[in-house]
VMD Tcl script that draws the C-alpha trace (Angstrom):
set ca {
  {121.10 130.30 76.03}
  {120.79 126.80 74.11}
  {117.38 125.41 73.76}
  {117.54 121.67 73.47}
  {115.57 120.29 70.85}
  {112.78 118.08 70.56}
  {115.68 115.33 69.64}
  {117.78 116.06 71.94}
  {115.09 115.99 75.15}
  {113.68 112.98 76.22}
  {109.62 112.73 75.18}
  {108.44 112.74 78.83}
  {109.91 116.20 79.38}
  {108.93 117.97 76.10}
  {106.76 119.99 77.40}
  {109.26 121.33 79.60}
  {111.89 122.38 76.85}
  {110.38 125.95 76.08}
  {111.32 126.88 79.84}
  {113.90 129.47 79.09}
  {115.11 129.49 82.85}
  {116.44 125.62 82.68}
  {120.05 125.51 81.86}
  {120.04 123.32 78.25}
  {123.14 124.50 77.85}
  {125.15 123.01 80.53}
  {122.86 119.98 80.72}
  {123.48 118.98 77.25}
  {126.74 119.83 77.78}
  {127.21 117.10 80.72}
  {124.67 114.51 78.91}
  {126.99 114.18 75.77}
  {130.19 113.77 78.53}
  {128.02 110.86 79.95}
  {127.19 109.51 76.68}
  {130.80 109.56 75.57}
  {131.29 107.19 78.70}
  {129.06 105.01 77.39}
  {126.06 105.59 79.57}
  {122.43 105.09 78.28}
  {121.29 108.67 77.01}
  {117.79 109.03 78.99}
  {120.10 107.33 82.25}
  {122.37 110.22 81.65}
  {119.61 113.43 81.27}
  {117.96 112.20 84.32}
  {120.94 111.52 86.31}
  {121.94 115.16 85.16}
  {118.97 116.88 86.11}
  {118.09 115.36 89.60}
  {121.99 116.38 90.25}
  {121.04 119.48 89.56}
  {117.56 119.84 91.29}
  {119.61 118.12 94.39}
  {122.13 120.71 94.70}
  {119.77 123.52 93.48}
  {117.02 122.78 96.47}
  {119.78 123.51 99.10}
  {120.06 127.11 97.74}
  {118.47 129.75 99.72}
  {117.23 131.57 96.19}
  {115.83 128.20 94.53}
  {114.96 128.23 90.53}
  {111.31 126.32 90.79}
  {111.71 125.10 87.28}
  {115.14 123.06 88.38}
  {113.55 121.85 91.27}
  {110.42 120.69 88.57}
  {112.59 119.39 86.40}
  {114.51 117.16 89.11}
  {111.05 115.81 90.20}
  {109.89 115.32 87.22}
  {113.15 113.08 86.42}
  {112.85 111.20 89.86}
  {109.05 110.40 89.25}
  {110.12 109.13 85.93}
  {113.05 106.59 87.19}
  {111.06 105.94 90.55}
  {113.89 107.62 92.78}
  {111.27 108.80 95.71}
  {113.76 109.38 98.18}
  {115.29 111.90 95.87}
  {112.38 113.28 95.16}
  {111.13 114.03 98.80}
  {114.48 115.62 99.53}
  {114.64 118.09 96.33}
  {110.86 119.10 97.25}
  {111.18 119.81 100.78}
  {110.94 123.33 102.07}
  {109.51 124.45 98.78}
  {106.54 126.65 98.72}
  {105.48 126.53 95.12}
  {102.29 124.94 94.23}
  {103.91 123.17 91.08}
  {106.54 121.47 92.97}
  {104.38 120.89 95.90}
  {101.75 119.19 93.50}
  {104.56 116.98 92.59}
  {105.21 116.40 95.96}
  {101.91 114.55 96.46}
  {102.71 112.38 93.67}
  {105.67 110.89 95.79}
  {103.74 111.19 98.74}
  {100.65 109.30 97.73}
  {103.32 106.12 96.24}
  {104.74 106.17 99.60}
  {101.19 106.21 101.16}
  {102.14 108.99 103.97}
  {98.48 110.52 104.15}
  {99.97 112.72 106.79}
  {102.46 114.31 104.63}
  {99.85 114.40 101.96}
  {97.69 116.16 103.98}
  {100.30 119.01 105.02}
  {101.08 119.70 101.18}
  {97.24 119.75 100.36}
  {96.58 122.62 103.18}
  {99.65 124.87 101.88}
  {98.77 124.62 98.37}
  {94.75 125.64 99.18}
  {96.37 128.31 101.25}
  {98.02 129.81 97.98}
  {95.17 128.86 95.48}
  {92.29 131.39 94.69}
  {89.37 131.19 92.43}
  {92.00 134.22 91.22}
  {94.89 131.61 90.45}
  {95.75 130.08 87.25}
  {93.72 127.79 85.80}
  {96.83 125.44 85.79}
  {96.81 125.66 89.40}
  {93.44 125.07 90.57}
  {93.99 122.27 88.71}
  {97.54 120.91 91.16}
  {94.60 121.82 93.98}
  {91.93 119.84 92.81}
  {94.57 116.61 92.16}
  {95.87 117.12 95.39}
  {92.72 116.79 96.86}
  {92.01 113.79 94.89}
  {95.03 111.72 95.89}
  {94.31 112.50 100.01}
  {91.20 111.01 99.71}
  {92.05 107.90 97.53}
  {95.21 107.52 100.06}
  {92.67 107.89 102.85}
  {89.71 105.53 101.00}
  {87.65 108.14 102.19}
  {84.45 108.60 100.81}
  {85.13 112.59 99.97}
  {87.02 110.62 97.01}
  {83.79 111.13 94.72}
  {83.51 114.56 95.72}
  {87.17 115.06 94.69}
  {86.98 113.46 91.65}
  {83.59 115.03 90.40}
  {85.36 118.38 90.93}
  {88.67 117.57 89.00}
  {86.19 116.20 86.28}
  {84.70 119.40 86.04}
  {88.05 121.56 86.04}
  {89.17 119.57 82.97}
  {86.03 119.79 81.78}
  {85.59 124.13 82.21}
  {89.43 124.44 80.89}
  {89.95 121.15 78.44}
  {93.27 123.01 77.45}
  {94.92 122.52 81.26}
  {94.46 118.57 80.26}
  {98.09 118.71 79.24}
  {98.94 121.84 81.82}
  {100.03 120.96 84.35}
  {100.42 117.11 82.26}
  {101.92 115.00 84.88}
  {99.85 115.71 87.79}
  {96.62 115.21 85.34}
  {97.73 111.98 84.14}
  {98.79 109.86 87.36}
  {95.33 111.70 88.86}
  {93.70 109.68 85.92}
  {95.92 106.71 87.09}
  {94.53 106.85 90.61}
  {91.25 107.35 89.67}
  {91.08 104.23 87.42}
  {92.81 101.97 89.81}
  {90.11 103.39 92.68}
  {87.30 102.30 89.85}
  {88.59 99.34 89.53}
  {89.08 97.83 93.36}
  {84.95 98.94 93.80}
  {84.39 96.32 90.65}
  {83.86 99.02 87.83}
  {86.02 97.68 85.91}
  {84.19 99.35 82.38}
  {84.97 102.53 83.74}
  {88.35 101.74 85.06}
  {88.79 101.11 81.50}
  {87.52 103.57 80.20}
  {89.33 106.11 82.10}
  {93.11 103.99 80.99}
  {92.20 104.81 77.53}
  {92.14 108.03 77.94}
  {95.50 108.19 80.21}
  {96.87 105.68 77.37}
  {95.80 108.23 74.51}
  {97.40 110.78 76.46}
  {100.76 109.02 77.19}
  {100.80 107.77 73.48}
  {100.51 111.18 72.37}
  {103.41 112.53 74.23}
  {105.46 109.19 74.13}
  {105.36 109.31 78.03}
  {106.72 105.73 78.61}
  {106.49 106.30 82.46}
  {102.67 106.48 82.17}
  {102.43 104.35 79.40}
  {103.88 101.79 81.74}
  {101.30 102.67 84.34}
  {98.73 102.32 82.03}
  {99.66 99.01 81.07}
  {99.94 98.18 84.76}
  {96.25 99.73 85.35}
  {95.19 97.19 82.56}
  {96.72 93.91 84.13}
  {95.09 95.03 87.06}
  {91.32 95.16 85.20}
  {92.30 91.49 83.60}
  {92.79 90.72 87.44}
  {89.36 91.94 88.07}
  {87.99 90.02 85.48}
  {89.62 86.57 85.68}
  {91.53 87.18 82.80}
  {95.12 86.12 84.22}
  {97.41 85.11 81.42}
  {96.23 88.93 79.82}
  {97.02 90.36 83.03}
  {100.60 88.78 82.76}
  {100.83 90.02 79.63}
  {100.44 93.51 80.58}
  {102.75 93.34 83.84}
  {105.67 91.65 81.20}
  {104.69 94.78 79.35}
  {105.46 97.34 82.31}
  {108.40 95.30 82.92}
  {109.78 95.91 79.80}
  {109.01 99.46 79.73}
  {110.72 100.18 83.04}
  {113.78 98.42 81.94}
  {114.08 100.73 78.82}
  {113.57 103.53 81.27}
  {115.62 102.46 83.79}
  {112.05 102.79 86.30}
  {113.12 101.11 89.75}
  {109.69 101.34 90.51}
  {108.08 100.25 87.61}
  {110.13 97.39 88.06}
  {109.45 97.17 91.52}
  {105.23 96.87 90.71}
  {105.77 94.83 87.66}
  {107.81 92.25 89.42}
  {104.59 92.33 92.39}
  {102.26 91.51 90.46}
  {103.74 88.90 88.63}
  {104.20 87.66 92.62}
  {101.12 88.04 93.27}
  {99.72 86.17 90.27}
  {102.02 83.13 90.81}
  {100.17 83.28 94.49}
  {96.71 83.31 93.08}
  {97.96 79.96 91.28}
  {99.35 78.96 94.48}
  {102.76 78.71 92.76}
  {104.38 80.02 96.03}
  {107.83 79.24 95.47}
  {107.62 81.18 92.44}
  {106.32 84.20 93.87}
  {108.22 84.26 96.98}
  {111.23 85.02 93.87}
  {109.56 87.17 92.10}
  {108.15 89.23 95.59}
  {112.28 89.21 96.39}
  {112.61 90.90 93.12}
  {110.76 93.30 94.12}
  {111.90 94.17 97.17}
  {115.62 94.62 96.01}
  {114.25 97.35 93.85}
  {112.86 99.22 96.24}
  {114.51 102.54 97.70}
  {112.46 103.64 100.76}
  {111.71 101.85 103.87}
  {107.87 102.39 103.35}
  {107.61 100.77 99.92}
  {109.77 97.86 100.97}
  {107.38 96.44 104.11}
  {104.80 95.03 101.46}
  {107.52 92.62 99.37}
  {109.14 91.42 102.90}
  {105.61 91.05 104.73}
  {104.70 88.68 101.30}
  {108.06 86.83 101.19}
  {107.91 86.12 105.31}
  {103.75 84.80 104.85}
  {104.35 82.42 102.22}
  {108.32 81.26 103.52}
  {105.86 80.65 106.65}
  {102.99 78.73 105.05}
  {106.14 77.10 103.29}
  {107.59 75.88 106.15}
  {110.71 77.93 105.55}
  {110.70 79.38 108.89}
  {114.54 80.35 109.14}
  {113.49 82.34 106.02}
  {110.21 83.55 107.43}
  {112.25 84.99 110.38}
  {114.73 86.59 108.51}
  {111.71 89.02 106.11}
  {109.82 89.13 109.33}
  {112.62 90.65 111.44}
  {113.37 93.52 108.53}
  {109.71 94.18 108.03}
  {109.05 94.58 111.73}
  {112.02 97.40 112.30}
  {110.76 98.99 109.08}
  {107.26 99.03 111.13}
  {108.66 100.43 114.68}
  {110.57 103.01 112.56}
  {108.11 104.12 110.08}
  {104.83 103.22 111.59}
  {103.34 102.91 108.43}
  {99.99 100.36 110.29}
  {101.47 96.77 108.11}
  {100.26 95.44 111.42}
  {99.80 92.25 109.35}
  {103.68 91.82 110.06}
  {103.27 91.05 113.68}
  {100.11 88.32 112.86}
  {102.51 86.48 111.24}
  {105.48 86.73 113.59}
  {103.01 85.69 116.00}
  {102.43 82.52 114.09}
  {106.17 81.88 113.52}
  {106.73 82.08 116.54}
  {104.20 79.43 117.71}
  {105.31 76.92 114.90}
  {108.62 77.18 116.27}
  {107.81 76.67 120.03}
  {107.97 80.04 121.08}
  {104.22 79.75 122.73}
  {104.92 82.07 125.06}
  {107.64 85.00 123.88}
  {103.86 84.50 120.68}
  {101.79 85.82 123.66}
  {103.42 89.05 124.14}
  {102.80 90.04 120.27}
  {99.16 88.90 120.17}
  {98.73 91.71 123.11}
  {101.04 94.17 121.19}
  {98.70 93.55 117.74}
  {95.88 93.40 119.96}
  {96.28 96.43 121.32}
  {97.39 98.44 117.82}
  {94.43 97.35 116.49}
  {91.96 98.63 118.96}
  {93.40 102.11 117.62}
  {92.34 101.05 114.25}
  {89.36 101.09 112.04}
  {90.49 99.11 109.21}
  {89.15 95.33 108.71}
  {92.45 94.03 107.33}
  {94.19 94.77 110.70}
  {91.58 93.86 112.78}
  {91.36 90.02 110.68}
  {95.34 89.92 111.37}
  {94.95 90.04 114.96}
  {91.72 87.25 114.74}
  {94.21 85.29 112.69}
  {96.93 85.44 115.06}
  {94.47 84.74 118.32}
  {93.06 81.83 116.34}
  {96.46 80.04 115.87}
  {97.46 80.93 118.88}
  {94.31 79.34 120.89}
  {94.96 76.56 118.18}
  {97.80 75.90 119.90}
  {96.63 75.96 123.49}
  {93.71 73.10 122.20}
  {91.25 75.69 122.75}
  {89.82 74.71 119.74}
  {86.18 76.54 120.47}
  {88.27 80.06 121.08}
  {90.10 79.29 117.61}
  {87.05 78.65 115.52}
  {85.43 81.66 116.83}
  {88.07 83.74 116.21}
  {88.34 81.98 111.96}
  {84.49 82.46 111.70}
  {84.84 85.80 112.59}
  {87.62 86.47 109.79}
  {85.36 85.05 107.23}
  {82.34 86.93 108.40}
  {84.86 90.04 108.13}
  {85.97 88.46 104.09}
  {82.32 88.06 103.36}
  {81.44 91.45 104.29}
  {84.29 93.42 103.07}
  {84.90 91.70 99.62}
  {88.47 90.89 100.67}
  {88.74 87.68 99.16}
  {91.89 86.97 100.62}
  {90.49 86.79 104.30}
  {87.52 84.74 103.00}
  {89.84 81.79 101.81}
  {92.51 82.35 104.79}
  {89.38 81.92 107.19}
  {88.03 79.07 105.44}
  {91.08 77.07 105.05}
  {91.76 77.82 108.63}
  {88.49 76.40 110.15}
  {89.10 73.09 108.12}
  {92.68 73.17 109.56}
  {91.49 73.66 113.29}
  {88.76 70.86 112.74}
  {91.05 68.48 111.78}
  {93.67 68.95 114.11}
  {91.09 68.89 116.36}
  {89.98 65.69 114.81}
  {93.90 64.69 114.82}
  {93.60 65.13 119.25}
  {90.45 63.82 119.86}
  {89.27 61.40 117.08}
  {86.45 62.50 116.99}
  {84.49 61.97 113.55}
  {82.37 64.94 113.93}
  {85.65 67.03 113.71}
  {86.35 65.48 110.64}
  {82.73 66.74 109.24}
  {83.12 70.16 109.68}
  {86.83 70.30 107.98}
  {84.87 68.67 104.81}
  {82.24 71.03 105.35}
  {84.58 74.19 105.14}
  {86.72 72.55 102.24}
  {82.70 72.27 100.66}
  {82.53 76.10 100.80}
  {86.61 76.99 99.48}
  {85.40 74.75 96.24}
  {81.86 76.36 95.91}
  {84.20 79.76 96.24}
  {86.45 78.60 94.17}
  {83.61 77.45 91.39}
  {81.80 80.61 91.45}
  {85.10 82.82 91.39}
  {86.35 80.84 88.20}
  {89.97 80.14 90.23}
  {90.80 76.62 88.56}
  {94.21 76.12 91.19}
  {92.26 76.96 93.87}
  {89.27 74.59 92.94}
  {91.80 71.86 92.38}
  {93.66 72.40 95.73}
  {90.28 72.25 97.87}
  {89.56 69.05 96.01}
  {92.60 67.20 97.02}
  {92.33 68.35 100.38}
  {88.92 66.79 100.37}
  {90.07 63.94 98.81}
  {92.82 63.07 101.31}
  {90.52 63.41 104.75}
  {87.84 60.88 102.84}
  {90.96 58.81 102.25}
  {91.64 59.48 105.66}
  {87.89 58.43 106.94}
  {88.11 55.09 104.53}
  {85.99 56.45 101.44}
  {87.66 55.89 98.75}
  {84.68 55.97 96.18}
  {84.67 59.96 96.96}
  {88.40 60.29 97.43}
  {88.97 58.61 93.92}
  {86.16 60.90 92.74}
  {88.04 64.25 94.01}
  {90.93 63.02 92.98}
  {89.72 62.53 89.17}
  {88.19 66.17 89.29}
  {91.50 67.46 90.36}
  {93.29 66.04 87.61}
  {90.76 66.96 84.96}
  {91.89 70.72 86.34}
  {95.14 69.96 86.58}
  {95.12 69.00 82.49}
  {93.38 72.05 81.62}
  {95.15 74.21 83.02}
  {98.14 72.41 82.21}
  {99.91 72.54 85.96}
  {102.35 69.74 86.01}
  {102.72 70.44 89.86}
  {98.96 69.91 90.06}
  {99.06 66.56 87.89}
  {101.24 65.10 89.87}
  {99.46 66.09 93.06}
  {96.30 64.33 91.77}
  {98.02 61.29 89.59}
  {99.84 60.32 93.54}
  {96.28 60.93 94.93}
  {95.00 58.24 92.73}
  {97.54 55.77 93.04}
  {97.59 55.58 96.59}
  {93.23 55.36 96.74}
  {94.24 52.31 94.19}
  {96.59 51.10 96.20}
  {99.27 51.35 93.76}
  {101.86 53.23 95.84}
  {102.63 52.52 99.24}
  {101.54 55.20 102.01}
  {104.96 57.43 102.19}
  {106.46 57.50 105.63}
  {107.47 61.04 105.06}
  {104.32 62.24 103.43}
  {102.99 65.56 105.67}
  {99.55 65.66 107.48}
  {96.74 67.14 105.85}
  {96.70 70.03 108.41}
  {100.33 71.10 107.05}
  {99.12 70.60 103.18}
  {96.07 72.99 104.35}
  {98.74 75.70 105.13}
  {100.05 75.56 101.45}
  {96.59 76.48 100.49}
  {96.28 79.72 102.92}
  {98.98 81.28 101.01}
  {96.40 82.09 98.12}
  {96.84 85.76 97.13}
  {94.00 86.79 94.75}
  {95.32 89.16 91.91}
  {91.90 90.52 91.97}
  {88.70 91.22 94.18}
  {85.63 89.13 94.34}
  {83.03 89.18 91.22}
  {79.65 90.10 92.66}
  {78.04 86.81 92.44}
  {74.05 86.74 91.50}
  {71.93 86.07 94.33}
  {70.04 82.88 93.51}
  {65.93 83.14 94.23}
  {64.76 81.34 97.21}
  {62.09 79.41 98.28}
  {61.40 78.31 101.39}
  {63.29 77.46 104.79}
  {62.28 74.41 107.32}
  {63.81 73.10 110.26}
  {63.28 69.51 111.02}
  {64.06 67.65 114.11}
  {66.17 65.03 113.69}
  {64.68 62.77 116.39}
  {61.31 62.68 114.80}
  {61.82 63.83 111.35}
  {58.95 66.23 111.87}
  {59.12 69.85 110.57}
  {58.79 72.82 113.62}
  {59.18 75.73 111.36}
  {58.84 76.74 107.88}
  {59.05 80.55 106.15}
  {57.81 80.96 102.56}
  {59.91 83.86 101.08}
  {58.06 83.28 97.63}
  {54.48 82.53 97.66}
  {54.19 82.11 94.30}
  {55.73 78.77 94.92}
  {53.41 76.23 97.18}
  {55.95 73.72 98.77}
  {54.59 71.15 101.08}
  {56.80 70.99 104.04}
  {55.11 67.61 105.91}
  {56.06 66.14 102.32}
  {59.16 67.69 102.22}
  {60.03 67.00 105.57}
  {59.66 63.32 105.37}
  {61.70 63.06 101.77}
  {64.95 64.80 103.87}
  {64.54 62.72 107.05}
  {64.89 59.67 104.62}
  {67.00 60.88 102.41}
  {69.58 61.76 105.41}
  {68.98 58.44 107.18}
  {70.10 56.64 104.12}
  {73.01 59.13 103.46}
  {74.08 58.39 106.79}
  {73.75 54.32 106.29}
  {75.87 54.36 103.30}
  {78.52 56.95 103.56}
  {78.48 57.78 107.97}
  {79.47 61.31 109.38}
  {82.11 62.35 106.67}
  {79.51 62.20 103.46}
  {76.59 63.55 105.65}
  {74.15 65.15 102.66}
  {74.30 68.97 102.27}
  {72.62 69.33 99.08}
  {70.51 67.96 96.61}
  {69.86 69.53 93.05}
  {66.98 68.48 90.49}
  {64.63 69.92 87.85}
  {66.00 74.02 88.94}
  {66.23 73.80 92.30}
  {68.85 73.07 94.72}
  {67.91 71.70 98.48}
  {70.92 72.93 101.17}
  {71.27 71.20 104.15}
  {72.54 72.19 107.40}
  {73.07 70.19 110.33}
  {73.06 71.14 114.17}
  {72.79 68.47 117.15}
  {68.81 68.25 117.72}
  {68.11 69.48 113.89}
  {67.97 69.85 110.17}
  {67.84 73.03 109.05}
  {66.80 72.99 104.94}
  {66.32 75.98 102.42}
  {65.04 74.98 99.07}
  {66.57 78.05 96.42}
  {66.97 78.27 92.54}
  {70.64 76.98 93.17}
  {73.64 76.96 95.83}
  {75.90 79.70 96.39}
  {78.73 80.37 98.78}
  {76.94 83.15 100.35}
  {73.49 81.41 100.46}
  {75.25 78.36 102.38}
  {76.83 81.20 104.61}
  {73.36 82.53 105.78}
  {71.91 79.14 105.91}
  {74.89 78.44 108.42}
  {74.35 81.20 110.35}
  {71.09 80.83 110.47}
  {71.28 77.00 111.50}
  {73.38 77.94 114.37}
  {71.25 81.15 115.67}
  {67.80 79.23 115.93}
  {69.93 76.25 118.19}
  {69.72 79.59 120.68}
  {65.96 80.72 119.91}
  {64.60 77.31 120.16}
  {66.30 75.84 122.38}
  {63.35 73.05 123.09}
  {62.48 70.41 120.29}
  {58.91 70.12 122.00}
  {56.82 71.84 119.89}
  {54.20 72.21 122.59}
  {57.13 74.17 124.08}
  {57.33 76.58 121.57}
  {55.29 80.08 121.90}
  {54.09 82.48 118.83}
  {56.90 85.18 120.83}
  {59.44 82.38 119.98}
  {58.56 82.11 116.58}
  {58.47 85.65 115.86}
  {61.86 86.28 117.10}
  {62.89 83.69 114.42}
  {60.74 84.98 111.81}
  {62.79 88.40 112.91}
  {65.88 86.55 112.27}
  {65.18 85.16 108.68}
  {63.94 88.79 107.86}
  {67.85 90.07 109.24}
  {69.96 87.29 107.49}
  {68.18 86.97 104.50}
  {67.59 90.46 104.00}
  {63.96 89.87 102.99}
  {61.79 93.08 101.88}
  {58.48 92.65 104.32}
  {55.25 93.08 102.18}
  {52.99 96.13 103.31}
  {49.32 94.57 103.55}
  {48.36 97.85 102.57}
}
mol new
graphics top color blue
foreach p $ca { graphics top sphere $p radius 0.5 }
foreach p [lrange $ca 0 end-1] q [lrange $ca 1 end] { graphics top cylinder $p $q radius 0.2 }
display resetview
């Protein structure tokens, strides 16, 4: 029996070269024949062993070693459909553990559970340590796929096993390295970038030691994802390009698809949406299973929809829906985008049917993304019917989900849809109050972009606010925003943003006449809704908050005061008088559209929210989106608790309820009197 040497076996498979049951002589001969025909060595080797395993899996008496070798080759080439076929029906613990990797990649939790059950039945405390590690890796993969809290226990068990049997780090090598990759990515998702980087260092060292290029590619991908989390987008792109480079050498189709998908997300993160579509299209073309095709199709459909390319959007979303109907993978977002497409193309009655479909499916789902997808579709539907209040309620719920679950994309999309809805309501009713509210939501987006260091989103939101100021005749404010947007565009060297900013400044100065075909502001807002964060929300330290005051608009008197910090004394009467005076001055100079919302002075920020009858003020160390959001929530809810402005009608019980609202919203720690 011929045993291939280390030079003849690709490094990804050297750990299997001592398995004497494998027909190395036959493999070597066939590889040489293909190479004589001009085929690449690595592609020849992997094609040969995949073909060999495909034939073997159809035999009644199978060789587990041949199946395992074929699975390793399928994984290294990203040929998941063939890997599923080859591993079907096998009861080998080693084959089942590799099958778990395939099922995890395809997000098939039911299949993972079935494979785990069989591994569990076949592994005991007397089993070899390698099989115990395989069982542990399968548990980690299932818990990670389900985003279950049991993943913590599973990872601890995995760590303990490797500490007990350190020699098992390299046996089973593939399962161990893939589990390290999954654990590292989980840590990244929950914001533990330092721990994720340390896990990735271990993975990269193992991959370099064995020259396992597939795992080098995955390590580079994880490194890029960690860079995204910290906002280092240029570094992230370098890592993704490295993934692309390695994957091309290996003909690793899945790795190429991952690289293109992540590069597309990076482009969407900087709102270069046309470029993003092209990258997602390349990712889609490389996917060889229905389940993996759905995500790029959904991305292409959504972005094409926002860009107004409705024919393209319909083509992508139609195909995504067909796949979803067949696979039932739970990608409900495609239905939501399809609803919005139907509304944009004046097929509102048909859209109503799909809204009901999404609603019915969401009721059986616990995923916040699914609920948000339904709310977005419903909000757009209500907007098309000019049911402004219902639409605003739906989009506010999207913002709430985004904030509570730290889902960055939902936060931006919800705020943008709120601004767009108020803008459309203004265009329909010419009510300046709606214009003011549109500006307020753009204020929130600007604050989010500043806190998260997202320069492109910051500039786009500034330009949109400049548009509204220009529409309202507030040219000084419009010019200020456009100049700030131009400064950002120059800093990030984005020619599209530079052109937009200069065009806006020319319009404000009257150097360029108003174009006849320029899209209205609400249409421009659609583009910004295409923002896709490459990372997650970075945690922002909560600023100190000092005092909350509600003032009667008519009298200027304070009716409710809550001190968060007893060490800082503030006279609510003086503050109330100052706020009333400055608000009156602001209204005289700027009107409703430029209504004053914050004042900064020597380490303090005074934030204001305006209701029909009150000015609600919070004094804090500095402004943040989260504090602004809570202040707005308080302002809205206090209107129900204090319906009467006359102080003599407000009872002690009513004030106690307002105290409870403050404690609940702002998470105030009550002081124990003892």
